[in-house]
N, C-alpha and C positions, 0 to 999 in steps of 0.2 A: 411251313418249313422251319424246323428248329435249328439250333446252332450246330448240332452234330451232322445234320443233313448238309449244311453249308460247308462244314469242314470236309466232308466226304467229296462234295462237288469241287472244292478247291484242289484236293488231291487228284481227282479224276482229270481235271483240266490242266494239271501241272502248273498251277499257280503258286505264288509265293506268299500272298497276304490276303487276309479277310478283314474288312473294316465294317464295324457296326457303330453307326452314329445316328442320333436323332435328326429328323428332317431330311434324311437321305435314305435311299434303298440300301440293303446289304450289298457290298461291293467287293469284288475280287481284284487282285492285281495279277495279271497274267502277262508274262514276257515284258514286264515293266510298265504295262498300261492298265489303268483302272477300268473295270467293266462291271456295271451293275448286274446283279443276278436276275435273269429274266423271270418275269412273273411275280416278283416280290414287290411289296408296296413301300412307299416312303414310310419310315419308321417313326412312331411316336416315342416320347420318353419312356412311357410304360412298356412299349414293345422292346426297346433296347434293354431295359432291365430284365424283362422276361427271358430274352435270348441269352444274356450274359450270366445271369445268376447261377445256372446249372454248372458253370465252370468253377465256381468259387466255394471254398469251404466256409464254415461259419466264422472262423478266425479271419479269413481273408475279407469277408464281407464287413466285419467290424473294423478292420484296418482301413479299408477303402472309405467307410463312412467317416472316419476320423481324419485321414490324410489325403483323401480325394484321388489318390492314384497308387498303382501297385504294378510292379513287374514280377512275373513268375513263369515257371515252365509248366506245361500241361501235357501229360502223356495221353495220346489219342490212339487207342486200340493198337493195331499192328502197323499203322501208317507212319509212326514217328512221333516227335514232340512238336509242340508249338511254343514259341516265345510269346507270351501274352502281356500286353500293357493295357490295364484297365484305368480309365481316367474319367474326368468330368468335363463336359463341354456345354456351356450355357445352362448349367444346372442339371444336366441329364447325364446318366452314366453312358460311357462309350468304351469301345475296345478295338485294339489293333492286334491281330494274331498273325504271326509269321511261322510258316512251316519250316521245321528243322528236319531234313530227311533222315530216315532211320539209318541209311547206309552212308558211311563217310566215303566220298569219292576221293580217288588218289590224285596226286599232282598231275600225272599223265592224263587221267580221265578228264580233268579240268582244263587240259590243254595249256597248262602254265609253262613258262620257259624252263629249260633244263637247269638253270641256275638255282631254282627252288629246291632241287635235291641237295645242293650244297648247304642250304640252310639247316638241313637235318643233321649235318655232320659237324656243325659248330659245337664247341664245348662250353663256351662262355660268351657273354656279350649281350647286346640289345638289338632285337630285330623288330621293326615297326611295320605294320600293314595298315595303310591309311586310305581314306576315301569317305564319301558321304554314307549315310545309313542306307542299307539295302544294296550295296555294291559287291557283296560276296566276301567281305573280309573274314567273317567267322568261318565260312566254308573253306577258304584258302588256308587259314591257320589250322583248321581241323585236319586237312590233308597232310600238312607238315607234321603236326603232332602225331598223327596215326602212323606216318612213316617211321618216326623215331620209335614209337611204341612197338612196331614190328621188327625193327632192326637192332635196337640197342637196349641193354639192361640198365635202365635208369629209373629214378623216382621222378615222375612228372606230377607237378602240383598245379592245378588250375584254380583260379579265383574268378568267379563269373556272376553276372547279375542279369538274368538267371542262368543256371546251367542250361546249355543248349544241346550240343551233341553229347551223347553218352558213350564214353570210351570203355572198352573191355580190356583189362590188363592183359598184355601178351608177353613180350620180352620185358617190358617195363611194368612197374607198379604205378598206377594212376590214382591220385587223390583229387577228387573234385569238390570244391567248396563253393557254396552258394551264398551270396549276400543276403543278409537278414535271416537266413536259416542256420548257416554254419559260422558266420562271422558278421559283425555289425559295421565294419569300417575297412575301406580299401587299404589305406596306409598301414593300419594295425595288422591286417591280414598279411601284408607283405613283410612287415617287420617280424611277425611270427614265423613266416616262411623260412627265415634264416635258421630257425631252431627245429625245423621239420625235415632236415637233411634232403632237400630237393636237388636234383641235377638240372631239371628244366622247369621253368615257371611260366605259365600262361596267365596273363592278366587281361580280363575281358576288355577293359578300357581304362586308360589313364585320364582322369578328369580334373585333377587339381595339382597344385605344385607339391603337396605332401606326398601324393601317390607317385607322381613323376620322380621326385627325389628318392623315394623308397625303391622304385623300380631300377633306377640308375645304380643305387647302392648295391642291390642284389646282383645286378649284372657285373659290377666292379669286383665283387667278392667271389668270382669264380663260378657263377651260375649262368645258364642260358635263359634269357627272358624274351618272351614273345608278347606283344601287346598291340593295341590298335589306337588310332587317333583320327579325328574327323578333319583331316587336312588334304590338300591336293598334291602338290609337287613335293619332292624330297627337300628342296630348299625351304619351302614354306613350313614343312614339318619341323625342321631344325629351329627355325625362327619362332614357331609357336611354342615349342618346349622352352626355349630360352626366355621368351617374353612373359611366360607365366610367373617367373621368379622376380623378386624385387631387384631393382637396378644394381644394388651393391653386391648381389649374388651372381649376376649374369656372367661375369668373366669366369668365375669358378665353375659354373655349370657348363660353359663352353668347353673348358678343359676336361671336365668329367665326361661329357658327351663324346668328345673327340677320342677319348681313350676307351670308351665302352661300346660305342655303337658299331654294329656289324653291317646292317643293311636297312634301307627304307624302301618299301614297296608301296607304290600308289596304284590303286586299282579302280577300274570302272567296268561295269557290265554293259556290253554294247549289243543293241538289237541286231540279230543275225538275219541275213537274207534267207537262210534255211529254217527260220523259226527259232524261238528261244533266244538266249543271249550268250555271248562269249566274252571272255575277259580281255580287256586291254590293260596292260600294266606298264608302269615305269619302275625301273629298278636302279637304285643307287647302292653301290658297295663301298664300304669305308676303306678305301686304299689310302696311302700316305698323302696323296694330293687332297683328297676329301677331308681327311683329318686336319690337315693344316688350314684349310679354308674355314672349317668349323672353329678352330682355335682363334683364328685371326678375324672372325666375324665377317668373312667374305662369302657368305652363303650364296649370294647372287651369281657367283662364278661356278657353282656346282653343276648347273645345266651343261656348261661347256665341258667339264670333266666327264660327265656321263656320255655326252655325244662323241667324245674323242677316244673313249676307252671301251668301246663295245666288245672288244675281244675278251675282256675280263668277265663279260656277262651283264654289263650295265646296258640299259636301254631306256631311251626317252619314250614317253607315251606316244608321240607322233610316229616313231619307228615301229612300235608295237601295233598301232592302228593300221599303218601301211602294210604290215605283214598280214593282218587279217583281211585287208582288201585283196592282196595278191592270192591269198588262199581261197578267195571266193566266198568268204563268210560274211563280209560286211561291205555295204555300198560306200562309195567315195563320199557321198553327201553325209551319211550318218557318221562316218569316221571323222570327217571335218567338224561336225557338230560336237563330237565328244572330245575333240582335241583340246589340250591345254594351251597350245600355241598354233592357231590356225595358219598363220603365215608360214611357219616352219613346216607344217604338214604339207602345204601346197608346194613348197620348195623341194621337199623329199619326193613328192609325187611327180613333179616335173623331171627330176633327176633319175627316176627309176626306169 
């Protein structure tokens, strides 16, 4: 079985990832669980190289030989694209391939809360979608960007590593820039964005204080910025951004964040009773109370604001999980396992 057979199998079984690593069999991730491909052997270093090399150009092979790792997008026939990370583990080449579906699912198809439609109407500010790797952040942002593309005449600029979903310009014009191909630096690409007349900017991930500072500046100057971060709760997200900066800058960053942030979404993909996974989300909207808490460094009180202002569209992860339980999509045990605050989940469950 070659690498393309394995990719076909991944698509057929509606999986999300393929792992090729020496001293293990080729393995698929299906509905969040790792499953070795039946009938395949434990791979030797030579076998991993034989499997992975057909995905690589000569230039990519040379880059990996020098730098030992590389992220890139790979178009696979009509099935869609894969986000590929090639790396070395114990001296052997390895790869993780994630399927990026050809079709961009809508906000409603993803069963996301109605408030997500409001994000597409924002004209400026910063919207963060957070969570660990593999929790659907890119898919959620693609749904939001595509709705803007369908409804508004805007210039949408994306900066990604690598490009994942491919957008077709509809009412909007979409410029997609890939790291190492179209630009060499995240913060430089964001600074350049100011001269490219964008209305909406999607940044694949903000990884350091220079990129974060640039993203905030773009949002402050009248643009709508979407990006991701590997954090859990909304409060933790604000704290993580502030903590990236030197102590003498943190007060100023709190002021800038309070003025520019529009929403923080924390997302998890929860195993469903019906098969597959469904999203559980926490949504913080930056109303006046939230902005004051950010300014005053009282982010530990944000949870209380979210819990008491549900009418505005805010929701804690625990309430979102309880909703999935009531819908018959998720078991109580799994919902509790994925909860950020298990005690609060139990209280909500008892009161329902």
